[in-house]
MDAnalysis code that builds the backbone (N, CA, C; Angstrom):
import MDAnalysis as mda
import numpy as np

u = mda.Universe.empty(585, n_residues=195, atom_resindex=np.repeat(np.arange(195), 3), trajectory=True)
u.add_TopologyAttr("name", ["N", "CA", "C"] * 195)
u.add_TopologyAttr("resid", np.arange(1, 196))
u.add_TopologyAttr("resname", ["UNK", "UNK", "UNK", "UNK", "UNK", "UNK", "UNK", "UNK", "UNK", "UNK", "UNK", "UNK", "UNK", "UNK", "UNK", "UNK", "UNK", "UNK", "UNK", "UNK", "UNK", "UNK", "UNK", "UNK", "UNK", "UNK", "UNK", "UNK", "UNK", "UNK", "UNK", "UNK", "UNK", "UNK", "UNK", "UNK", "UNK", "UNK", "UNK", "UNK", "UNK", "UNK", "UNK", "UNK", "UNK", "UNK", "UNK", "UNK", "UNK", "UNK", "UNK", "UNK", "UNK", "UNK", "UNK", "UNK", "UNK", "UNK", "UNK", "UNK", "UNK", "UNK", "UNK", "UNK", "UNK", "UNK", "UNK", "UNK", "UNK", "UNK", "UNK", "UNK", "UNK", "UNK", "UNK", "UNK", "UNK", "UNK", "UNK", "UNK", "UNK", "UNK", "UNK", "UNK", "UNK", "UNK", "UNK", "UNK", "UNK", "UNK", "UNK", "UNK", "UNK", "UNK", "UNK", "UNK", "UNK", "UNK", "UNK", "UNK", "UNK", "UNK", "UNK", "UNK", "UNK", "UNK", "UNK", "UNK", "UNK", "UNK", "UNK", "UNK", "UNK", "UNK", "UNK", "UNK", "UNK", "UNK", "UNK", "UNK", "UNK", "UNK", "UNK", "UNK", "UNK", "UNK", "UNK", "UNK", "UNK", "UNK", "UNK", "UNK", "UNK", "UNK", "UNK", "UNK", "UNK", "UNK", "UNK", "UNK", "UNK", "UNK", "UNK", "UNK", "UNK", "UNK", "UNK", "UNK", "UNK", "UNK", "UNK", "UNK", "UNK", "UNK", "UNK", "UNK", "UNK", "UNK", "UNK", "UNK", "UNK", "UNK", "UNK", "UNK", "UNK", "UNK", "UNK", "UNK", "UNK", "UNK", "UNK", "UNK", "UNK", "UNK", "UNK", "UNK", "UNK", "UNK", "UNK", "UNK", "UNK", "UNK", "UNK", "UNK", "UNK", "UNK", "UNK", "UNK", "UNK", "UNK", "UNK", "UNK", "UNK", "UNK", "UNK"])
u.atoms.positions = np.array([
    [-2.645, 2.137, -14.607],
    [-3.517, 3.518, -13.661],
    [-2.294, 4.432, -13.532],
    [-0.871, 3.969, -13.616],
    [-0.115, 4.768, -13.074],
    [0.479, 5.335, -14.218],
    [0.526, 4.486, -15.424],
    [0.851, 5.041, -16.455],
    [-0.197, 6.520, -16.968],
    [-1.610, 6.005, -16.432],
    [-2.916, 6.661, -17.631],
    [-2.684, 8.015, -16.482],
    [-2.714, 7.993, -14.997],
    [-3.036, 9.303, -14.320],
    [-1.707, 9.227, -13.270],
    [-0.409, 8.299, -13.170],
    [0.276, 8.707, -12.780],
    [0.951, 10.380, -12.531],
    [0.728, 10.826, -13.734],
    [1.653, 12.412, -13.668],
    [0.720, 13.473, -13.221],
    [-1.091, 13.125, -13.223],
    [-1.520, 14.067, -12.151],
    [-1.514, 14.282, -10.681],
    [-1.428, 12.376, -9.734],
    [-2.045, 12.853, -8.543],
    [-0.077, 11.867, -8.123],
    [0.685, 11.565, -8.733],
    [2.015, 10.725, -8.532],
    [1.368, 9.474, -8.544],
    [0.657, 8.888, -8.983],
    [-0.013, 7.696, -8.935],
    [-0.536, 7.202, -7.218],
    [-0.879, 8.158, -6.665],
    [-1.271, 8.137, -5.556],
    [-2.703, 6.892, -5.375],
    [-3.194, 5.768, -5.262],
    [-4.243, 5.070, -5.249],
    [-4.676, 4.658, -3.769],
    [-3.443, 4.960, -2.797],
    [-3.315, 3.941, -1.333],
    [-2.883, 4.897, -0.179],
    [-3.633, 5.408, 0.555],
    [-3.555, 5.877, 1.600],
    [-2.019, 5.673, 2.578],
    [-1.783, 4.388, 2.026],
    [-0.447, 3.807, 3.060],
    [1.137, 4.184, 1.789],
    [0.832, 4.643, 0.625],
    [1.663, 5.329, -0.322],
    [1.638, 6.166, 0.168],
    [0.985, 6.723, 0.361],
    [0.594, 8.240, 0.881],
    [1.232, 9.214, 2.070],
    [1.318, 7.847, 3.064],
    [1.448, 7.998, 4.219],
    [3.664, 7.557, 3.774],
    [3.633, 6.520, 3.331],
    [4.972, 5.935, 3.219],
    [5.766, 7.131, 2.371],
    [5.367, 8.041, 1.504],
    [6.307, 9.045, 0.825],
    [6.349, 10.049, 1.228],
    [5.190, 10.208, 2.461],
    [5.376, 11.659, 3.223],
    [6.368, 11.353, 4.533],
    [6.807, 10.156, 4.662],
    [7.474, 9.461, 5.676],
    [9.122, 9.472, 5.405],
    [8.887, 9.208, 3.929],
    [10.651, 9.755, 3.315],
    [10.870, 10.456, 2.856],
    [9.600, 11.584, 3.383],
    [10.093, 13.101, 3.000],
    [10.087, 13.540, 1.490],
    [9.216, 12.795, 0.700],
    [8.934, 12.996, -0.512],
    [7.394, 13.614, -0.739],
    [6.795, 14.131, 0.032],
    [5.274, 14.524, 0.236],
    [5.037, 15.359, 0.862],
    [4.485, 16.215, 0.970],
    [3.909, 17.723, 1.920],
    [2.573, 17.016, 2.961],
    [2.987, 17.072, 4.347],
    [1.917, 16.483, 5.806],
    [0.594, 17.294, 5.240],
    [0.631, 18.308, 4.271],
    [-0.690, 18.759, 4.119],
    [-1.581, 18.827, 3.473],
    [-0.621, 17.980, 2.423],
    [-1.439, 17.410, 1.362],
    [-2.679, 15.626, 1.878],
    [-2.245, 15.062, 2.766],
    [-2.112, 13.666, 2.874],
    [-3.566, 13.815, 3.392],
    [-4.123, 14.676, 4.128],
    [-5.701, 14.193, 3.996],
    [-6.573, 14.236, 3.155],
    [-6.635, 15.256, 2.057],
    [-7.033, 15.373, 1.054],
    [-6.963, 14.087, -0.012],
    [-5.455, 13.533, -0.313],
    [-5.829, 12.683, -0.857],
    [-6.224, 11.405, -0.545],
    [-6.187, 11.258, 1.229],
    [-6.635, 10.039, 1.610],
    [-8.367, 10.019, 1.514],
    [-9.000, 11.680, 1.567],
    [-9.938, 11.467, 1.313],
    [-10.642, 11.044, -0.037],
    [-10.121, 11.216, -1.001],
    [-10.061, 11.177, -2.437],
    [-9.646, 9.693, -2.574],
    [-8.918, 9.083, -2.195],
    [-8.803, 7.720, -2.139],
    [-9.354, 6.621, -2.067],
    [-10.459, 6.835, -0.439],
    [-11.041, 6.300, 0.188],
    [-12.513, 6.396, -0.991],
    [-12.521, 7.695, -1.379],
    [-13.678, 7.782, -2.063],
    [-14.202, 7.212, -3.293],
    [-12.941, 7.351, -3.897],
    [-12.825, 6.434, -5.397],
    [-12.480, 4.996, -4.879],
    [-12.560, 4.317, -3.838],
    [-11.926, 2.888, -3.499],
    [-13.803, 2.013, -3.259],
    [-14.552, 3.380, -2.655],
    [-15.965, 3.555, -2.082],
    [-16.575, 3.074, -3.570],
    [-16.566, 3.929, -4.418],
    [-17.215, 4.000, -5.594],
    [-16.946, 3.135, -6.824],
    [-15.300, 2.347, -6.468],
    [-15.164, 1.221, -7.176],
    [-15.857, -0.087, -6.804],
    [-15.875, 0.104, -5.437],
    [-16.369, -1.475, -4.659],
    [-18.198, -1.259, -5.121],
    [-18.473, -0.169, -5.518],
    [-19.927, 0.018, -6.051],
    [-20.364, -0.264, -7.101],
    [-19.170, 0.256, -7.522],
    [-19.599, -0.458, -9.484],
    [-19.228, -1.893, -9.298],
    [-18.372, -2.812, -8.391],
    [-18.280, -4.283, -8.669],
    [-19.548, -4.721, -8.148],
    [-20.034, -4.001, -6.999],
    [-21.495, -4.602, -6.222],
    [-22.584, -4.542, -7.158],
    [-22.719, -3.612, -8.366],
    [-23.265, -3.863, -9.049],
    [-23.385, -4.623, -10.329],
    [-22.197, -4.846, -10.542],
    [-21.861, -6.142, -11.479],
    [-21.932, -7.326, -11.061],
    [-21.652, -7.644, -9.953],
    [-21.840, -8.847, -9.207],
    [-23.081, -9.252, -8.937],
    [-23.971, -7.996, -8.225],
    [-25.149, -8.494, -7.907],
    [-26.355, -9.064, -8.961],
    [-26.115, -8.513, -10.225],
    [-26.275, -8.836, -11.200],
    [-26.561, -10.759, -11.710],
    [-26.096, -11.307, -11.040],
    [-25.596, -12.769, -11.751],
    [-26.698, -13.292, -9.984],
    [-27.202, -14.005, -10.423],
    [-28.301, -14.718, -9.362],
    [-27.546, -15.981, -8.665],
    [-27.874, -15.833, -7.668],
    [-26.750, -16.301, -6.572],
    [-25.829, -15.446, -5.784],
    [-25.762, -14.300, -6.077],
    [-24.734, -13.768, -5.462],
    [-25.220, -13.148, -4.060],
    [-24.004, -13.710, -3.321],
    [-24.521, -13.446, -1.907],
    [-22.988, -12.351, -1.502],
    [-23.445, -11.388, -0.651],
    [-22.147, -10.357, -0.183],
    [-22.029, -10.760, 0.834],
    [-22.722, -11.352, 1.509],
    [-22.141, -11.970, 2.816],
    [-21.065, -12.986, 2.929],
    [-21.015, -13.030, 1.576],
    [-20.090, -14.220, 1.693],
    [-18.881, -13.712, 1.803],
    [-18.699, -12.453, 1.517],
    [-17.220, -11.660, 1.869],
    [-17.066, -10.612, 1.034],
    [-17.211, -10.858, -0.722],
    [-17.226, -9.911, -1.639],
    [-15.687, -9.350, -1.650],
    [-14.711, -10.320, -1.374],
    [-13.102, -10.144, -1.458],
    [-13.064, -8.773, -0.219],
    [-13.592, -8.993, 0.806],
    [-13.400, -8.198, 1.683],
    [-11.970, -8.891, 2.865],
    [-10.920, -7.880, 3.315],
    [-9.799, -8.515, 4.104],
    [-10.481, -9.330, 5.055],
    [-9.839, -9.976, 6.006],
    [-10.337, -10.662, 6.955],
    [-9.180, -11.401, 8.021],
    [-9.250, -12.207, 8.639],
    [-8.521, -12.945, 9.675],
    [-9.414, -13.946, 10.669],
    [-8.548, -15.347, 10.997],
    [-9.240, -15.670, 11.499],
    [-10.510, -16.699, 10.779],
    [-11.862, -16.629, 10.920],
    [-12.788, -17.430, 10.322],
    [-12.544, -16.610, 8.812],
    [-12.259, -15.555, 9.163],
    [-12.525, -14.831, 7.593],
    [-11.675, -14.899, 6.509],
    [-10.427, -15.346, 7.141],
    [-9.052, -15.662, 6.373],
    [-9.440, -16.438, 5.334],
    [-9.599, -15.926, 3.687],
    [-9.019, -17.101, 2.673],
    [-8.565, -18.516, 3.264],
    [-7.156, -18.356, 3.835],
    [-6.539, -19.763, 4.705],
    [-6.591, -19.948, 6.438],
    [-7.408, -19.172, 6.435],
    [-7.734, -19.227, 8.317],
    [-6.694, -19.090, 9.047],
    [-5.656, -17.918, 8.602],
    [-4.731, -16.972, 9.843],
    [-5.384, -16.880, 10.921],
    [-4.067, -16.670, 11.688],
    [-4.825, -15.484, 12.868],
    [-4.708, -14.221, 12.673],
    [-5.404, -13.948, 13.581],
    [-4.975, -12.283, 13.499],
    [-3.299, -11.599, 13.495],
    [-2.460, -12.253, 14.352],
    [-0.852, -12.161, 14.216],
    [-0.484, -12.581, 13.170],
    [-0.847, -13.212, 12.753],
    [-0.272, -13.905, 11.145],
    [-0.701, -12.989, 9.961],
    [-1.989, -12.460, 9.760],
    [-2.548, -11.302, 9.143],
    [-1.743, -10.115, 9.426],
    [-1.320, -9.532, 10.772],
    [-1.131, -8.493, 11.344],
    [0.504, -8.514, 10.272],
    [1.547, -9.527, 10.816],
    [2.548, -9.917, 10.479],
    [2.522, -9.315, 8.810],
    [1.525, -9.988, 8.026],
    [1.830, -10.308, 6.769],
    [1.470, -9.143, 5.957],
    [0.423, -8.396, 6.507],
    [0.301, -6.960, 6.310],
    [1.287, -5.564, 6.561],
    [1.741, -5.814, 7.563],
    [3.186, -4.967, 7.682],
    [4.171, -5.047, 6.475],
    [4.649, -6.452, 6.922],
    [5.816, -6.593, 5.859],
    [5.440, -6.564, 4.593],
    [4.267, -6.917, 3.684],
    [3.855, -6.627, 2.896],
    [3.897, -5.481, 2.104],
    [3.270, -4.384, 2.900],
    [3.139, -3.226, 2.644],
    [4.662, -2.328, 2.857],
    [5.536, -3.058, 3.804],
    [7.043, -2.444, 3.797],
    [7.456, -2.865, 2.512],
    [7.596, -3.563, 1.945],
    [8.100, -4.099, 0.926],
    [7.854, -3.107, -0.319],
    [6.435, -3.635, -0.317],
    [5.741, -2.372, -1.685],
    [6.262, -0.895, -1.130],
    [6.060, -0.503, -0.260],
    [6.947, 1.343, 0.115],
    [8.376, 1.200, -0.649],
    [9.328, -0.372, -0.131],
    [10.391, 0.054, -0.503],
    [10.447, -0.267, -1.430],
    [10.034, -0.538, -3.011],
    [9.986, -1.030, -3.864],
    [9.529, 0.397, -5.041],
    [8.523, 0.764, -4.200],
    [7.686, 2.310, -4.878],
    [8.660, 3.295, -4.651],
    [9.813, 3.168, -3.378],
    [10.614, 4.485, -3.341],
    [11.567, 4.428, -3.996],
    [11.902, 3.231, -3.893],
    [12.935, 2.970, -5.192],
    [13.217, 3.223, -6.449],
    [11.887, 3.015, -6.975],
    [11.573, 2.710, -8.530],
    [11.341, 4.145, -8.907],
    [10.616, 5.028, -8.083],
    [10.690, 6.674, -7.994],
    [11.865, 7.328, -7.923],
    [12.889, 6.535, -6.964],
    [13.756, 7.408, -6.702],
    [14.424, 8.375, -8.115],
    [15.192, 9.710, -7.694],
    [15.209, 10.589, -9.056],
    [16.690, 9.581, -9.590],
    [17.308, 8.849, -8.903],
    [18.613, 8.487, -10.071],
    [17.851, 6.727, -10.181],
    [16.465, 6.838, -10.253],
    [16.473, 5.075, -10.736],
    [16.039, 5.810, -12.294],
    [15.840, 4.523, -12.958],
    [15.685, 4.428, -14.748],
    [14.283, 5.061, -14.654],
    [14.349, 6.381, -15.614],
    [13.081, 6.799, -15.945],
    [12.123, 6.052, -16.582],
    [10.870, 6.050, -16.553],
    [9.282, 5.398, -17.037],
    [9.309, 3.968, -16.659],
    [10.321, 3.370, -15.855],
    [9.784, 1.707, -15.423],
    [9.253, 1.634, -14.319],
    [9.231, 2.575, -13.317],
    [8.373, 2.233, -11.832],
    [7.126, 1.692, -12.382],
    [6.492, 2.309, -13.212],
    [4.967, 1.484, -12.952],
    [5.186, -0.049, -13.202],
    [6.475, -0.423, -14.008],
    [6.504, -2.051, -14.176],
    [6.946, -2.423, -12.630],
    [7.787, -1.853, -12.154],
    [8.307, -2.615, -11.163],
    [7.082, -2.530, -9.877],
    [6.813, -1.566, -10.050],
    [5.398, -1.617, -9.197],
    [4.422, -2.442, -8.960],
    [4.194, -2.283, -10.383],
    [2.823, -3.078, -10.817],
    [3.459, -4.839, -10.516],
    [4.618, -5.181, -11.108],
    [4.993, -6.677, -10.690],
    [5.420, -7.053, -9.051],
    [5.604, -6.067, -8.463],
    [5.750, -6.150, -6.678],
    [4.473, -6.176, -6.462],
    [3.590, -5.574, -7.051],
    [2.291, -5.545, -5.945],
    [1.401, -7.103, -6.711],
    [1.961, -7.501, -7.877],
    [1.007, -8.935, -8.079],
    [1.621, -10.078, -7.389],
    [2.982, -9.776, -7.122],
    [3.759, -10.802, -6.253],
    [3.396, -10.964, -4.535],
    [3.451, -9.921, -3.931],
    [2.430, -9.480, -2.976],
    [1.484, -9.954, -2.818],
    [0.449, -9.969, -3.940],
    [-0.981, -10.542, -4.160],
    [-1.183, -12.142, -4.036],
    [0.125, -12.739, -5.016],
    [0.389, -14.300, -4.749],
    [0.597, -14.811, -3.103],
    [1.468, -13.942, -2.723],
    [1.799, -14.250, -1.075],
    [0.381, -14.473, -0.375],
    [0.402, -13.003, -0.309],
    [-0.706, -12.698, 0.678],
    [-1.913, -12.971, 0.528],
    [-2.649, -13.207, -0.487],
    [-4.297, -13.748, -1.023],
    [-4.463, -14.438, 0.211],
    [-3.929, -15.782, 0.129],
    [-4.974, -17.087, 1.101],
    [-4.668, -16.316, 2.571],
    [-3.929, -15.196, 3.173],
    [-3.540, -14.917, 4.785],
    [-4.468, -14.118, 4.537],
    [-4.802, -13.127, 3.632],
    [-5.729, -11.832, 4.034],
    [-6.650, -11.619, 2.949],
    [-6.518, -11.744, 1.832],
    [-7.349, -11.162, 1.049],
    [-6.340, -10.423, 0.312],
    [-5.309, -10.023, 0.336],
    [-4.242, -8.858, 0.497],
    [-5.134, -7.259, 0.124],
    [-4.675, -6.640, 1.304],
    [-5.102, -5.349, 1.882],
    [-3.696, -4.510, 1.155],
    [-2.533, -4.443, 1.598],
    [-1.717, -3.349, 1.345],
    [-2.417, -2.079, 1.521],
    [-3.620, -1.686, 1.213],
    [-4.133, -0.653, 0.873],
    [-5.462, -0.141, 1.722],
    [-5.028, 0.353, 2.753],
    [-6.394, 1.015, 3.439],
    [-8.058, 0.839, 2.793],
    [-7.315, 1.857, 1.805],
    [-8.789, 2.346, 1.289],
    [-9.591, 1.336, 0.034],
    [-8.619, 0.357, -0.341],
    [-9.081, -0.841, -0.645],
    [-9.638, -2.054, -0.072],
    [-9.420, -1.858, 1.023],
    [-10.289, -2.511, 2.715],
    [-10.807, -2.150, 2.609],
    [-11.540, -0.396, 2.636],
    [-12.834, 0.153, 3.244],
    [-14.089, -0.051, 2.304],
    [-13.669, -0.245, 1.047],
    [-14.667, 0.098, 0.086],
    [-15.696, -1.278, 0.068],
    [-15.311, -2.760, 0.039],
    [-15.591, -3.714, 0.195],
    [-16.488, -4.095, 1.420],
    [-15.458, -3.761, 2.831],
    [-16.072, -3.479, 4.097],
    [-17.233, -3.182, 4.255],
    [-17.659, -1.862, 3.418],
    [-18.956, -0.731, 3.495],
    [-20.148, -1.880, 3.066],
    [-19.842, -2.244, 2.487],
    [-20.889, -3.516, 1.547],
    [-21.184, -4.560, 1.915],
    [-20.520, -5.546, 2.882],
    [-20.345, -6.459, 3.469],
    [-20.844, -6.128, 5.069],
    [-20.490, -5.345, 5.050],
    [-20.840, -4.742, 6.850],
    [-20.216, -5.510, 7.854],
    [-21.114, -5.938, 8.754],
    [-20.438, -7.218, 10.378],
    [-19.014, -7.078, 10.445],
    [-18.616, -8.788, 10.146],
    [-17.318, -8.870, 10.447],
    [-16.595, -7.970, 10.006],
    [-16.815, -7.932, 8.261],
    [-15.893, -6.725, 7.743],
    [-15.475, -5.748, 8.457],
    [-16.280, -5.353, 8.586],
    [-15.932, -3.943, 9.189],
    [-15.318, -3.940, 10.618],
    [-15.696, -5.052, 11.502],
    [-15.218, -5.089, 12.641],
    [-13.742, -5.981, 12.581],
    [-13.474, -5.912, 11.418],
    [-11.967, -6.328, 11.548],
    [-11.348, -5.666, 10.508],
    [-12.125, -4.086, 9.994],
    [-11.321, -3.293, 9.029],
    [-10.232, -2.360, 10.116],
    [-10.021, -2.543, 11.240],
    [-8.996, -1.778, 12.164],
    [-7.804, -2.273, 11.744],
    [-7.730, -3.680, 11.593],
    [-5.968, -4.037, 11.494],
    [-5.986, -3.630, 9.648],
    [-6.552, -3.680, 8.531],
    [-6.090, -3.205, 7.457],
    [-6.091, -2.040, 7.264],
    [-6.219, -0.813, 8.554],
    [-6.003, 0.711, 8.331],
    [-4.831, 0.423, 9.094],
    [-4.744, 0.213, 10.138],
    [-3.430, -0.301, 10.545],
    [-2.506, -0.352, 10.176],
    [-1.930, -1.743, 9.750],
    [-1.226, -2.792, 9.655],
    [-0.211, -1.976, 8.298],
    [-1.151, -1.670, 7.141],
    [-0.457, -0.850, 6.139],
    [0.087, 0.130, 5.841],
    [-0.831, 1.258, 6.926],
    [-0.029, 2.507, 7.363],
    [1.367, 2.419, 7.988],
    [1.405, 1.281, 8.794],
    [2.582, 0.997, 9.725],
    [3.449, 0.627, 8.899],
    [3.380, -0.290, 7.864],
    [4.099, -0.911, 7.115],
    [4.894, 0.280, 6.470],
    [3.665, 1.079, 5.869],
    [4.448, 2.145, 4.739],
    [5.100, 3.144, 5.567],
    [4.885, 3.964, 6.943],
    [5.605, 4.538, 7.515],
    [6.855, 4.116, 7.981],
    [7.068, 2.800, 8.516],
    [8.488, 2.232, 8.485],
    [9.120, 2.161, 7.540],
    [8.752, 1.919, 5.911],
    [9.174, 1.861, 4.986],
    [9.719, 3.467, 4.695],
    [8.848, 4.038, 4.912],
    [9.414, 5.587, 4.676],
    [10.332, 6.266, 5.179],
    [10.778, 5.813, 6.735],
    [11.173, 5.911, 7.348],
    [12.712, 5.690, 7.299],
    [12.890, 3.998, 6.832],
    [13.762, 3.251, 6.881],
    [14.469, 3.982, 5.406],
    [13.848, 4.049, 4.497],
    [14.233, 4.872, 3.221],
    [14.627, 5.921, 3.451],
    [13.815, 6.886, 4.038],
    [15.384, 7.913, 4.633],
    [15.991, 8.375, 5.212],
    [16.144, 7.377, 5.872],
    [17.448, 6.982, 6.939],
    [18.390, 6.691, 5.721],
    [18.442, 5.503, 5.316],
    [19.392, 4.947, 4.412],
    [19.987, 5.725, 3.058],
    [19.043, 6.678, 2.950],
    [19.464, 7.909, 1.775],
    [20.160, 8.904, 2.437],
    [19.684, 9.086, 3.862],
    [20.509, 10.247, 4.356],
    [22.014, 9.576, 4.676],
    [22.297, 8.331, 5.243],
    [23.153, 7.646, 5.281],
    [24.302, 7.713, 4.024],
    [23.705, 7.717, 3.473],
    [24.246, 7.264, 1.778],
    [24.918, 8.756, 1.233],
    [23.888, 9.553, 1.590],
    [24.673, 11.176, 0.882],
    [25.518, 11.679, 1.656],
    [25.667, 10.864, 3.191],
    [26.980, 11.318, 4.173],
    [28.296, 10.566, 3.827],
    [27.574, 9.757, 3.218],
    [29.256, 8.354, 2.809],
    [29.554, 9.212, 1.344],
    [28.770, 9.675, 0.402],
    [29.004, 10.055, -0.345],
    [29.732, 11.509, -0.236],
    [29.116, 12.294, 0.593],
    [29.826, 13.555, 1.002],
    [31.129, 13.394, 1.594],
    [31.667, 12.838, 2.439],
    [32.553, 12.403, 2.861],
    [33.781, 11.693, 1.943],
    [33.177, 10.660, 0.806],
    [34.371, 10.359, 0.553],
    [35.209, 11.051, -0.370],
    [34.712, 12.314, -1.220],
    [35.904, 13.166, -1.672],
    [36.844, 13.584, -0.429],
    [36.355, 13.966, 0.386],
    [37.016, 14.140, 1.473],
    [37.950, 13.684, 1.842],
    [37.502, 12.041, 2.120],
    [38.643, 11.083, 1.972],
    [39.636, 11.167, 1.778],
    [38.965, 10.919, 0.182],
    [40.446, 10.942, -0.918],
    [41.033, 12.048, -0.901],
    [40.565, 13.356, -0.372],
    [41.451, 14.247, -0.788],
    [42.452, 14.465, 0.335],
    [42.172, 14.216, 1.552],
    [42.970, 13.660, 2.928],
    [43.860, 12.722, 2.933],
    [43.773, 11.672, 2.066],
    [45.062, 10.533, 2.093],
    [46.137, 11.045, 0.705],
    [46.023, 12.112, 0.081],
    [46.833, 12.639, -0.650],
    [47.898, 13.420, -0.342],
])
């Protein structure tokens, strides 16, 4: 999808990514709300399409979870709320670090979707047993609406944790980039002073 429509929206399919690039100073705050509204609407539409397909098979039971994110009794591996919280914050943090690095103006052009896709694959392999992997609040909202009940009551974690992880990554990236720019600006001055 990033190659298909990334040039239209910057490849923002995830509210956490939008918040992270904002925190990094690479996205205007005035555009956050419209992006998030469209991202959530797209996720609900996508979950609706999957629901229509899945419900076409005898024995389908949406209450089984429909890939909703969960912790405790609703975690695929029975992980606690704290484990789920840490997993989602850390996985989203690293996802944003990869995104911000791969899309930096100094990064090789044209390869960002590959690096981002591979990072997301690894994140899923690690965290599906813990929470069914969110790292995307919109992705969590979509199926939770169809499952209802427990999925809605646990949804708060999958809104808060990815946003927090993304914001921390954006702020860290911005801080590290600012420090690097100071070092790069000061380096010629230091060389001139030693002559």
